[in-house]
N, C-alpha and C positions, 0 to 999 in steps of 0.2 A: 852485878848490880842487884841490890835488894830494895824492894819497895812494897808499900801497902796502899790499898784502896779502901778508904773508909766509906761505908754505905754502898758496898759493891753490888747489892741486888743480884741480878742474874749474871753479872760479870762482864759487861760490855768492855770496860777499860781493863779489867784484870786479865781477861783472856788475851787481849791484844798485847798487854805488857808482858805476860808470861812468854809469849812467842818472841817478843823483841829482846828480852834479856837472855834468852837462850838457856841451855841446860845448866850452866854454871850459876845462873841467877835464881832469884826466888821472889815470888809475889805472894803477899798475904791479902786475901779477899776477906774483908771484915764487914759483917752485917749483924743486925739484931733479929732478922727474920730467918728462921731455920729452913723454911720451905725453899726460899730462894737460894740458900747456900747448898741445899741438897741438889737442886737443879744444876747449879754451877759445878759442883763436884762431878756429876754425871756427864755434863757437857765437856768438861776438861778431859775426862777419861776417854770419851768418844773421839775427841780431837787429838789424842795422844799428848796431852799437856800434863807433865808430871812435876813441874816446878811451881805449882800453884797450891797454896794451902788455904782452905776456906775456914774461917774462924767465926764462931758465934759469940758476939760480945756486945754488951751495952756500953757504948763509948761515952755515955754521959756519966758513967761511974769511974772516977779516977782510979787507975791502977788495975782495972778489970782486964785490960789487954795484956796478955802474957808474952810480950815481945820486949827484949832487953833494951835498956836505955842506950841511946847513941848508936843504934845498930843498923839503921836503914839509910840508904842514899836519898830516897824520896818518899813522900807521902802525898797521895792524891785524895782530895776531898771534893768529889764532884757531885753537885746537885743534891746535897743531903743536909746541909746546915740549916736550911729554911725549916726543917722539920723539928728543930730543937730550940728550946729556950736556954739551953746550956752550951751555947756555941763556944764560949771561952773554955769550958772543961774539955771539949772535944779537941780544940786547937792546942791546948796545953798537952794533951796526950800525943798529938802529932809532933809537937816540939820535943817531948820526952824521948820518943823512939827514933827521931831523926839524928843522924850523925852531925857533929859540928860541921857547918858548911852545907849540910843537906838541904834539899828543897822541899817546900810544901806548896802545893798548888790547890787553890780553892776555886771552884766553879759554882756559881749559884744564880738563882733567879733575880732579875730586876723586879723589885716589888710591884711596880706598876704594870708589868708584863706577865706576871705569874698567872697561869691559866685560870685558877680558881681564886685569885686574889688572896686576901688574908685568911680565907677559909682553908688554904693549903697548909697553913702553919704560921711561921713567924719569919717571913723573908725580910731581909734588910738590904739597904742599898750598898753600893760599892764602897763608899766612904765609911759607912758605919762598920762594914765587915773588916775593912782595913784597920780601923781603930780597935776593934775587938781582937784581931790577930796580933797587932802590935802590943796591946796591953797583956796579951798572953805570952809575950816574949819573942815573937817572930819579927824578923826584919823584912820590910817590904822591899822587893827588888824592882818589880814593874807590873803594869797592867798587861793582860794577855788577851788577845782577840780570840774569841771562842768560835767564831763563824756562825753564831746564832744571835738573832735580835732579842732573844728572851733571856740570855745568860751573860754574865760577866765573868772574867777570870782574873785572878790575882796570884802572882808568884811571890813567895816569901823564901827566906833563907834562915836557917838556924844560926 
């Protein structure tokens, strides 16, 4: 299995996914902050994880991500879209790299429960996010329980 985490930060999900997909799998941890990616690379080496590749990319720029079209089984977009006014561009990039039938999971803040409110960025509610994703070409599959009262989850398919 091959997957990507958009906005990986220090790699909470990427590290767990790299262990789960095993040596034959591949995880791309993608972020715009070089410092967090350096930390993630070091932590992966210390934990003996060698199937994780940390990539510095501005996901708001279409085509900046050098991953082949239709090449990944899944794309995880956890808790990062609230930081962007270009949510559609980011989701189109997830669509581009997902295989036909591949999954895209979005987790984001409920706007009324965001810790710092609108000062955090541009959180949108679940219905608005679903609309943005569907306009970007993704097909909604189902809502996903996140286990958090602060975040919602949406599962899409290419």
